[in-house]
ZAFI-475134 format. One record per residue: residue number from 1; residue in three letters; x, y, z of N, C-alpha, C in turn. Coordinates in pm, whole numbers, m for minus. Each point is the difference from the previous one (the first is absolute). Layout:
 num residu     nX     nY     nZ    caX    caY    caZ     cX     cY     cZ
 NUM    ala      X      Y      Z      X      Y      Z      X      Y      Z
...
END
This chain:
 num residu     nX     nY     nZ    caX    caY    caZ     cX     cY     cZ
   1    met    801  m1405   1178     m8     74   m126      5    m95   m116
   2    lys    m77     28   m102      0    m84   m116    129     17    m78
   3    thr     55   m107    m50    125      8    m73    m27      3   m149
   4    his     15    119    m60    m17     16   m143    126     64    m55
   5    ser     34    m33   m122    106     70    m70    m63    113    m78
   6    ala     20    121     46    m66    114    m64     64     27   m135
   7    gln    m83     33    m97     45     37   m132    m32    147    m21
   8    val     54     54   m107    m25    140    m32    m85     10   m125
   9    ile    m99     88      6    m86     23   m115     44    128    m69
  10    arg     22     m3   m130     25    123    m75    m87     m2   m123
  11    tyr    m85     99    m13    m84      6   m118    m24    145    m37
  12    gly     68     45   m103    m30    133    m52    104    105     24
  13    gly     90    m22     98    107     94     22    m45    141     29
  14    gly   m119     14     59    m49    131     37    m78     70   m110
  15    asp     m9    m59   m119    m77     60   m108   m146    m41     10
  16    ser    m84     71    m78   m141    m38     m5    m15   m135    m67
  17    ile    m91    m80     50    m20   m134    m51   m142    m14    m50
  18    asp    m16    m71   m109   m134    m27    m53    m59   m119     73
  19    tyr   m100     26     82    m67   m108     72   m140    m24    m55
  20    ser    m23     42   m123   m133    m18    m56    m28   m147    m24
  21    ser   m127    m33     m8    m41   m139    m10    m89    m20   m121
  22    asp     18   m113    m70    m87    m32   m112   m142    m27     48
  23    ser    m10    m65    114   m132    m29     55     10    m14    150
  24    asp    m63     92     71      7     m3    146   m141      4     57
  25    lys    m90    m75    m65   m140      1     41    m27   m106    105
  26    tyr   m102     25     80    m36    m90    108   m149    m30     m6
  27    ser    m34   m128      0   m140    m38     m9    m64     m6    137
  28    asp   m130     m2      2    m73      3    127     24   m127     81
  29    asn      5     19    131     17   m115     89    m66     34    133
  30    ile   m124     48     m8    m66     54    118    m35   m107    102
  31    ser    m27   m120    m46    m44   m104     93    105    m31    105
  32    glu    126     28    m31    107    m32     94      7    100    116
  33    cys    m61    117    m15     22    102    102   m127     65     51
  34    glu   m117    m49    m35   m124     64     43    m11      3    152
  35    ser     50   m104     67    m10     m5    146     93     98     68
  36    glu     91     64    m77     96     92     59    m21    142    m49
  37    asn   m125     31    m44    m34    134    m45     91     48   m111
  38    cys     27    m89    m93     90     33   m109    m75     27   m129
  39    ser   m129     28      7    m78     14   m123     44    119    m83
  40    asp     76     94     59     44    114    m78    115    m35    m93
  41    tyr     44   m125      3    108    m42    m88    m54    m74   m122
  42    asp   m128     22    m37    m60    m89    m97     21     41   m145
  43    ser     59    116    m28     20     39   m139    135    m47    m51
  44    asp     12     m6   m134    124    m47    m60    111    101     21
  45    tyr    123    m52      4    114     88    m12     m6     65   m137
  46    glu     34    125     m6      9     63   m131    137    m31    m61
  47    thr      5    m11   m130    125    m31    m66     99    113     23
  48    asp    124    m37     36    105    100     18     29     66   m134
  49    thr      0    132     m2     29     72   m124    122     88     12
  50    glu     53     16    120    117     84     16    125    m68    m56
  51    thr     90     78    m57    122    m57    m56    120     20     90
  52    thr    m11     83    103    106     10     99    m65      5    137
  53    ile     83    m21    102    m52     m1    136      1    139     61
  54    lys     44    100    m74     14    132     57   m134     73     11
  55    ser    m94    m28    m88   m128     71      1   m115    m98    m12
  56    pro    m21    m84    103   m103   m102    m10   m139     61     m1
  57    thr    m88    m56    m85   m137     47     m3    m98   m115      7
  58    ser     50   m123     15    m90   m115      3    m80      0    128
  59    gln   m113    m68     m3    m87     m6    115     59    m92    106
  60    pro    m34     22    129     54    m86    105    m45   m144    m18
  61    pro     90    m97     23    m35   m140    m17   m109    m44     94
  62    lys    m79    m95    m43   m101    m64     83     57   m134     44
  63    val     58     m4    119     82   m115     36    m80   m123     34
  64    glu   m130     11     18    m80   m117     33    m54    m70   m125
  65    glu     61     26   m114    m44    m63   m123    111    m86    m57
  66    gln    m38    m96    m85    101    m83    m62     85     84    m92
  67    met    130    m38     m9     93     74    m82     35    m80   m124
  68    ser    m15     63   m114     43    m65   m122    149     19    m17
  69    asn     63    m84    m82    143     12    m23     29    129    m75
  70    ser     83     87     62     37    126    m64    142    m10    m49
  71    thr     29     61   m114    128    m18    m65     78    130      0
  72    asn    129     m8     32     92    112    m14    122    m50    m74
  73    ser     62     87    m77    110    m44    m83    126     82     17
  74    thr     14     68    114    118     81     23    114    m87     50
  75    asp    111     m5    m74    114    m79     42     69     69    116
  76    gln     24    m75    107     62     54    120    100    m99     56
  77    val     68     42    107     88    m89     72    m51    m14    141
  78    gly     m3   m120     52    m51    m18    135     51   m126     63
  79    pro    m30    m20    129     50   m113     74    m86   m123    m18
  80    thr     52   m111     42    m78   m121     10    m20    m32    147
  81    cys    m84    m98     27    m22    m41    138     95   m114     38
  82    ser     94    m31    m87     98   m102     32    128     67     47
  83    asn    109    m76      8    127     56     42     80     51   m119
  84    asn    m61      5   m118     69     48   m118      4    151      0
  85    pro    100     62    m68      5    145     m8   m113     53    m86
  86    ala    m11    133     m5   m106     63    m77      8    m41   m146
  87    thr   m115    m17    m61     m6    m44   m139    m97     86    m78
  88    val     13     m4   m133    m90     76    m85   m138    m61      3
  89    phe   m105     84      7   m134    m52     m5    m90     97    m74
  90    ile   m111    m49    m45   m104     84    m58   m110     14    104
  91    glu    m48    124     19   m105     19    100   m115    m94    m31
  92    arg    m31    m85     95    m84   m115    m27   m149     30      4
  93    gln    m75    m77    m75   m144      4     14    m37    m76    127
  94    glu   m112     37     56    m46    m63    124    m74   m129    m35
  95    lys     57   m112     39    m57   m129    m35    m46    m75    124
  96    phe   m108    m72    m16    m55    m83    107    m25   m139    m55
  97    asp     m1    m98     90    m27   m138    m41    m74    m70    113
  98    asn    m11   m131     m9    m73    m76    102     70      3    136
  99    lys    132     24     m1     75      3    125    m19    132     74
 100    phe    m21    107    m76    m22    131     61    m92     79    m92
 101    thr   m122     20     44   m102     66    m81    m18    146     42
 102    gln    m82     72    m79    m35    136     38    m68      2    137
 103    lys    m81   m100     24    m68     m9    129    101    m16    113
 104    asp    106    m78    m22    103    m17    102     68    132     32
 105    leu     22     81   m103     62    132     20    m85     84     94
 106    leu   m131      4    m25    m89     81     83    m12    m55    142
 107    ile     m2   m132     12     m8    m62    133    123     35     82
 108    lys    116     m3    m65    125     31     70      1    144     48
 109    ile    m48     92    m83     m1    141     39    m97     22    115
 110    arg   m114    m67     m3    m95     10    112     62    m56    128
 111    glu     79   m106    m14     69    m56    115     95    101     61
 112    ile     69     74    m86     94    101     49    m72    112     72
 113    val   m107     54    m62    m68    114     59    m67    m36    133
 114    ser    m29   m129     20    m63    m46    124    101    m42    106
 115    ser    129      4    m34    103    m47     92     17     96    117
 116    pro     12    m50    123     25     87    115    143     53     m2
 117    thr     23    105     76    134     57     11     71    m56    123
 118    lys    133     m1     m5     80    m52    109    121     90     25
 119    asp     40      9    126    127     63     34    113    m98    m29
 120    met    113     51    m48    113    m87    m29     90    m18    120
 121    leu    m10     91     98     75    m12    125    m88     40    117
 122    asp     26    m59    115    m71     40    122     74    110     74
 123    lys    131      2    m15     83     96     74     21    126    m83
 124    lys    m18    115     63     20    127    m68    145     45     11
 125    gly     44     71   m104    133     59      1     m3    137     64
 126    ser    109     76    m18     11    131     63     98     87    m77
 127    leu    m17    131      9     94     94    m58    101     51    102
 128    glu     m3    m59    119     81     50    111    149      5    m34
 129    asp     50   m101    m65    143     m7    m31     29     22   m149
 130    val    m96     59    m69     15     22   m144     38    145    m25
 131    tyr    112     22    m69     44    136    m32    m80     51   m119
 132    leu    m45    125      7    m83     58   m104     74    112    m72
 133    trp     m4     m4   m134     54    107    m82   m114     90    m47
 134    asp     33    127    m22   m102     94    m47    m31    m18   m147
 135    tyr     96    m52    m77    m17    m11   m144     41   m139    m46
 136    leu    m56    m40   m113     40   m127    m62    108     22   m105
 137    leu    m26     89    m94     92     21   m112    108    101     36
 138    pro    118    m13    m60    108     97     26    m48    142    m26
 139    asn     32     93     94    m49    137    m17    108     94    m53
 140    asp    123    m49    m15    109     78    m59     15    138     65
 141    gly    m18      4    132     19    124     73   m115     97     m8
 142    ala   m107    m38    m68   m114     91    m14    m74     17    132
 143    lys     10   m100     87    m66      5    130    101    m38    108
 144    glu    m33     36    122     87    m36    111     m6   m149     28
 145    gly    111    m55     46      4   m141     34     29    m87   m121
 146    ile      6   m130     24     27    m94   m108   m121    m91    m21
 147    ser     m9    m54   m118   m110    m91    m31     43   m144     23
 148    leu    m97    m90     m5     31   m142     17     95    m47   m110
 149    leu    m21     49   m122     86    m41   m111    132     75     m3
 150    asp     18     98     88    134     55     22     79    m91     92
 151    ala    m71    m71     86     66    m87     98     26   m140    m53
 152    tyr    m82    m45    m95     12   m134    m57      7      9   m152
 153    thr     64    m98    m60    m11    m16   m145   m119    m90    m28
 154    arg    m49      4   m122   m112    m88    m37     41   m146      9
 155    glu    125    m28    m26     48   m139     10     m6    m48    145
 156    glu     34     87     93     m4    m36    142   m143    m24     48
 157    leu    m95     60    m69   m140    m11     41    m72   m115    m69
 158    ala     69    m71    m91    m67   m102    m81    m60   m110     86
 159    asp     58    m30    113    m50   m105     88    m72     56    123
 160    lys    m19    129      4    m67     65    111   m144     36    m38
 161    leu    m73     48     98   m134     51    m24      1    149     31
 162    val    m17     81   m103     m8    145     17   m146     37     25
 163    ile    m24     79    104   m137     31     38    m21    152      8
 164    gln   m124     39    m23    m44    137     25    m88     m2    123
 165    val     25     92     91    m75      6    126    m78    130      5
 166    glu   m131    m12      9    m84    119     12     m7     41    147
 167    gln     38    124     26     m6     54    136    m75    133     m5
 168    gly   m130     m8     18    m82    120    m10      5     54   m142
 169    glu     39    127    m12      8     62   m132    132    m30    m70
 170    tyr     93    m62     71    133    m21    m53     22   m147    m36
 171    lys     91    m22    m95     39   m134    m40    150    m18     21
 172    lys     36   m108     63    140    m34     24     31   m129    m73
 173    phe    128    m33     m6     43   m121    m70    101    m76     83
 174    ser     m1   m132    m15     95    m82     74     25   m129    m76
 175    val     89    m81     55     34   m128    m60      5   m104    111
 176    val    m62   m115    m22     m1   m109     96     37   m129    m73
 177    asp     32   m101     78     37   m129    m60   m121    m83    m38
 178    asp   m110     18     73   m114    m90    m20   m129     72     38
 179    ile   m109    m40    m62   m131     59     30    m37    m16    147
 180    ser     41   m110     60    m39    m29    138     42    111     96
 181    glu    106     74    m34     48    107     88   m102    112     14
 182    val    m82     20   m103    m97    110      3   m142    m49    m25
 183    tyr    m21   m131      4   m133    m56    m27   m100     52    105
 184    gly   m114     44    m48   m104     48     90     10    146     36
 185    val    107     68    m41     14    144     27    m78     77   m106
 186    ser    m74     99     43    m82     79    m93     87     88    m90
 187    gly    m49     24   m120     64     96    m88    128    m45    m65
 188    ile     20   m131    m17    123    m52    m59    m26    m42   m145
 189    his     85     47    m91    m10    m34   m141    129    m64    m48
 190    glu    m13    m94    m92    117    m55    m69     40     99   m109
 191    cys    127     40      0     54     85   m106     54    m90   m110
 192    val    m56     14   m119     34    m86   m112     85     77   m101
 193    ser    112    m56    m38     83     57   m104    m50    m52   m135
 194    gly    m64     85    m76    m58    m42   m127    102    m36   m106
 195    gln    125     26     26    105    m33    m97     54   m141     19
 196    arg    m48    m68    103     39   m138     25   m119    m93    m25
 197    pro     24   m131    m24   m112    m93    m19    m96      1    118
 198    leu   m126    m17    m29   m104      4    102   m117    m86    m44
 199    arg    m89    m28     94   m115    m83    m31   m111     81    m67
 200    ala    m81    m70    m77   m119     63    m56    m94     33    114
 201    val    m45    123      7    m86     44    111   m106     95    m52
 202    ile   m121    m16     51   m111     91    m30    m57     49    133
 203    asp    m18    131      8    m55     65    120   m144     42    m28
 204    ile    m94    m61     72   m142     36    m11    m33     99    111
 205    asp    m52    115    m37    m26    106     96   m135     63    m31
 206    ala   m103    m38     78   m136     48    m27    m68     39    131
 207    ser    m20    129     18    m69     47    119   m150    m27    m13
 208    lys    m69     m2    113   m144    m23      1    m71    107    m82
 209    glu     47    126     14    m64    111    m70     14    m16   m152
 210    arg    120    m40    m45     21    m16   m145    m83   m116    m55
 211    met     m8   m109     77    m79   m114    m46   m148     34     m7
 212    glu    m49     74    100   m141     40     m1    m28     93   m117
 213    ala     95     87    m32    m18     93   m111     m8    m75   m133
 214    glu     69   m113     m9      0    m82   m122   m104   m111      4
 215    asn    m75     m8    111   m102   m104     17     58   m140    m13
 216    val    114    m23     66     64   m132      2     27    m38    145
 217    asn     30   m127     24     32    m44    136    139    m61      5
 218    ala     51    m16    121    138    m44     20     25   m140    m57
 219    arg    m99    m88     14     17   m136    m51     19      1   m152
 220    asp    m82     78    m69     12      8   m145    134     60    m41
 221    val     41    106     70    128     64    m32    114   m102      9
 222    phe      4    m75    110    108    m98     16     m8   m109   m106
 223    ile   m120    m58    m19    m15   m112    m93     45     39   m140
 224    arg    m43    115    m46     31     40   m138    149     28    m18
 225    ile     60     70     95    142     33    m14     87   m124     21
 226    cys    m38    m84     96     75   m124     24     m7    m90   m123
 227    cys   m117     m8    m61    m16    m80   m121     92     51   m111
 228    ser      6    132    m17     86     58   m103    147    m23     30
 229    phe     37      7    127    138    m27     42     40   m142    m38
 230    ile    m87    m95     27     28   m140    m32      5    m21   m151
 231    arg    m95     61    m72      0    m12   m146    126     60    m61
 232    ala     46    114     53    121     63    m51    121    m90     24
 233    leu      8    m61    118    110    m92     29     m2   m118    m96
 234    tyr   m119    m52    m26    m11   m115    m92     48     39   m139
 235    arg    m32    121    m43     37     42   m135    150     15    m19
 236    val     71     42    105    142     32    m18     94   m103     61
 237    leu    m53    m97     73     83   m104     59    m28   m134    m66
 238    asp    100    m84     m5    m18   m136    m51    m40    m91    116
 239    cys   m113     32     62    m50    m76    115   m145    m40    m28
 240    asn    m44   m107     63   m142    m33    m10    m78     74    108
 241    trp   m131     m8     m7    m85     74     95     29    m40    144
 242    glu     16   m130     25     23    m46    137    128     57     58
 243    glu    106      5    m81    128     53     49    m12    148     34
 244    ile    m77     73    m78    m19    142     29    m74     19    132
 245    phe   m108    m75     20    m73     12    127     88    m38    119
 246    glu     83   m101    m16     88    m43    109    105    104     35
 247    gly     32     88    m95    103    100     24    m50    133     52
 248    leu   m131     13     22    m57    127     43     23     26    149
 249    val     50    117     29      9     47    139    m88    125      9
 250    ile   m109    m12     72   m100    107      5    m15     50    143
 251    met     11    131     14     m8     63    131   m104    112     m3
 252    thr    m59     29    113   m104    102      5      1     73    134
 253    ser    m45    125     m7    m27     77    122   m141     59    m10
 254    ser    m87    m70    m71   m135     49    m24    m84      2    129
 255    asp    m90     95      5   m103      3    104   m124     63    m62
 256    asp    m96     41     83   m124     55    m52     21    132    m76
 257    ser    113     66     26     22    131    m61     81     m6   m128
 258    lys     62   m116    m27     90     m4   m115     24   m143    m47
 259    cys     12    m17   m131     42   m126    m61    147     17    m39
 260    ser     89    m67     71    143     17    m22     67   m137     m5
 261    tyr     58    m34   m117     68   m127    m19    133     22    m71
 262    his     97    m84     33    123     m9    m76      9   m141    m58
 263    leu      7     m9   m132     10   m128    m69    143    m20    m47
 264    leu     64   m108     44    136    m32    m40      3   m134    m70
 265    tyr     92    m14    m96     32   m132    m53    142    m31     43
 266    ala     14    m96     92    127    m19     70    109    m72    m79
 267    pro    m30   m102    m83    109    m80    m59     84     72   m104
 268    thr    m49    106    m61     66     61   m115     32    146     26
 269    leu    117     44    m46     39    139     13    m11     71   m134
 270    ile    m51    122      3     m1     88   m116    132     75     m2
 271    val     48     34   m118    133     58    m14     15    131     76
 272    asp    m93     92    m17     12    130     65   m137     71      0
 273    tyr      1    125     46   m127     72     14    m64     30   m135
 274    gln     80     12   m106    m58     22   m132    m84   m119    m43
 275    glu     50   m120     28    m77   m120    m33   m124    m10     88
 276    leu     13     41    126   m116     m1     89   m106     98    m49
 277    lys     43    113    m54    m96     95    m57    m79    m65   m113
 278    glu     71    m69    m89    m66    m65   m112    m98   m107     49
 279    phe     42    m77     99    m87   m104     54   m123     62     65
 280    thr     20    108     76   m112     67     66   m101     51   m102
 281    glu     49     54   m112    m89     48   m103    m78   m113    m66
 282    leu     64   m116    m13    m71   m117    m54   m113    m40     93
 283    val     26     m5    130   m105    m33     97   m112    102     m6
 284    tyr     36    128    m13   m100    106     m8    m88    m19   m124
 285    arg     63    m27   m114    m77    m16   m122    m96   m118      8
 286    leu     47   m111     57    m85   m117     14   m116     27     96
 287    thr     22     86     98   m104     31     99   m105     94    m57
 288    gly     43     96    m80    m91    103    m50     m1    122     90
 289    glu    m43    113    m53     12    126     71    m84      5    128
 290    lys   m121    m55     m2    m90     14    115     62    m56    126
 291    tyr     59   m117     m8     64    m61    117    151     22      1
 292    gly     57     23   m119    144     24     m7     43    127     69
 293    lys    m92     95     18     35    124     67     38    m23    146
 294    phe    m29   m118     53     37    m31    139    137    m68      8
 295    ile     69    m13   m114    138    m47     m2     92    122     10
 296    asp     99     m6     87     97    108     10    100    m14   m115
 297    arg    m32     62   m114     85    m11   m118    127     81     13
 298    gly      4     93     94    119     81     20    101    m62     95
 299    leu    m28   m119     50     89    m62     99    142    m23    m52
 300    pro     19    m66   m116    137    m31    m43     82    127    m26
 301    gly    121      4     52     90    113    m21    143    m41     28
 302    arg     92     91    m24    141    m29     26     23    m34    147
 303    asn    m74     64     86     m4    m33    143   m144     18     45
 304    phe    m60   m102     61   m137     14     49    m17    m80    129
 305    asn   m109     28     68    m25    m60    131   m132    m75      1
 306    leu     m5   m107     79   m124    m73     21     m4    m45    146
 307    arg   m117     16     60    m11    m32    142     46   m142     29
 308    leu     74    m15    109     60   m128     36   m103    m89     69
 309    ile     12   m130    m20    m87    m96     66      6     20    151
 310    gly   m115     m2     66     m6     16    145    m13    144     45
 311    ser     24     95    m90     m7    141     36   m143     51    m16
 312    ala    m29    110     69   m137     52      0     m2    146    m39
 313    lys   m114     41    m55    m31    140    m24   m142     23     44
 314    lys    m17     90     95   m133     29     56    m68   m129     45
 315    asp     72    m82     71    m49   m126     58    m30   m108   m104
 316    arg     31     25   m126    m18   m103   m103    132    m74    m18
 317    val     10   m119     55    124    m78     m2      7    m83   m128
 318    lys    115      3    m63     20    m81   m121     33   m144     39
 319    arg    m87    m93    m41     17   m142     33     m5    m84   m126
 320    ile     56   m118      8     m1    m93   m112   m127    m84      2
 321    leu    m47    m42   m116   m115    m89     m6     43   m143     32
 322    gln    m86    m70     71     26   m140     34     24    m82   m127
 323    tyr    m66     37   m108     17    m69   m128    148    m11    m39
 324    ser     74    110     15    142      0    m36     83    m84     96
 325    leu    m37      1    126     72    m83     99    m19   m148    m31
 326    tyr   m119    m39    m39    m27   m139    m36     87    m45   m117
 327    asn     36     95    m88     84    m33   m115    149      8     32
 328    gly     34     20    126    140     m8     42     74    131      9
 329    trp    m70    112    m16     67    130      5     m9     58    141
 330    gly     73    m61     92     m9     38    140    121     73     54
 331    asp    101     21    m84    119     73     43    m23    150    m21
 332    leu     51     83     90    m21    144    m11     54     55   m132
 333    asn    108    m57    m50     56     47   m127    m92    m28   m118
 334    asp    m93    m94     16    m96    m28   m106    m96    116    m20
 335    ala    m12     87     99    m92    113     m6     67    127    m51
 336    arg    128     m8    m34     73    117    m49    m11     13   m151
 337    val     m7    124    m47      2     25   m144    138    m33    m56
 338    gln    103     30     79    139    m22    m44     69    m92    100
 339    pro      3   m130    m27     62    m94     94    151     20      7
 340    pro     63    m35    111    145     16     12     76    m88    m99
 341    thr    114     50    m45     79    m76    m96     59   m127     58
 342    ser      7     m9    132     56   m118     64    m85   m125    m23
 343    leu   m123     19    m44    m84   m116    m30     44    m70   m128
 344    arg     96     64    m68     65    m61   m117    m99    m39   m109
 345    his    m90     90    m31    m87    m22   m115     84     m5   m126
 346    glu    m37    m86    m91     67     m6   m129    m56    110    m89
 347    ile     83     99    m26    m46    116    m76     82     13   m128
 348    ala    m68      4   m113     68     22   m128     27    148    m16
 349    ser    121     34    m43     38    140    m16    m65     58   m125
 350    ala     m1    132     m6    m58     68   m117     77    m37   m126
 351    ser    134    m16     11     79    m33   m117    m33   m138    m53
 352    ser    m20    m94     92    m34   m136    m45   m138     m4    m61
 353    leu    m93     84     54   m132      9    m60      8     55   m140
 354    ser     84    103    m18     16     56   m133     56   m101    m96
 355    ala     93    m82     51     59   m103    m85   m104   m101    m43
 356    ile    m93    m31     94   m105    m95    m31    m92     55   m108
 357    val    m32    131     12    m85     62   m100     67     m4   m137
 358    ala    130     32     m1     73      1   m125      8   m139    m60
END
């Protein structure tokens, strides 16, 4: 597992944020992608005119074109890529130089989309010795039996993995020490407490029927949303482009019937689900409505679930991309939205963040 000191990102405190740009235009760069059937990306980005991320109307980005430096001036608080605590930052303009050009950005994204998938374990786990609860949240006597959170406190679960198990029409819940105990079992989801720090995550969900109806393909859907995810990370983190690419953990269960990806940024933790909502909306706005509709914008919540690495749904197994393994993200905990607290990430508290803002 890669050893990073995770930081916490806080920007906006759950309020609407102005992500408008003075100039977000993109010039033509068709010669770089003609051999990859990218000619549909040949028009300029339209200038962003929206003043909040809640009602985006800008056109979808053309990711195969050069990007001009776009400026944002919203003062926020966010992490650095060093071991320092969270610091005040201004949402940054996207800058390129001779060390990392717009062309390098596109080459890297093509490298990711072409990466093969890999299993993280050869041995499958089992539910044979796993106790299942009917409910996750306390039911206060409204239903028969007790819930998982009636049996455990949230503090006791901080170092555990809470899972949702799909069993036909019913859903059960359990707690295990490690992913390996249930790796490879179908219908397993990670239960995420949105009130605790978690990683930035984007869920791409595009069925073949929906893509055909929109006249788009899976490759384009991934490239455009992945590009926006990376651009959003660059804007709110004090990291360079290379550091962001190195921190990506990308998993997929895509097949001919569906384009399904989970994009994680592993080194940094977001404060809570409210911050994840804001980040998700930023990625959506950068993507545009046409392709942004394939982002699960409703994912972040006080409690939400995401399919666990190695688990399958209708024979579609969620696997990690070789690209992420090459960058050192080979531990099962690297694939979790909410890593265990025992990894001792350095997390700045909300009070210290407020003090920094003040």
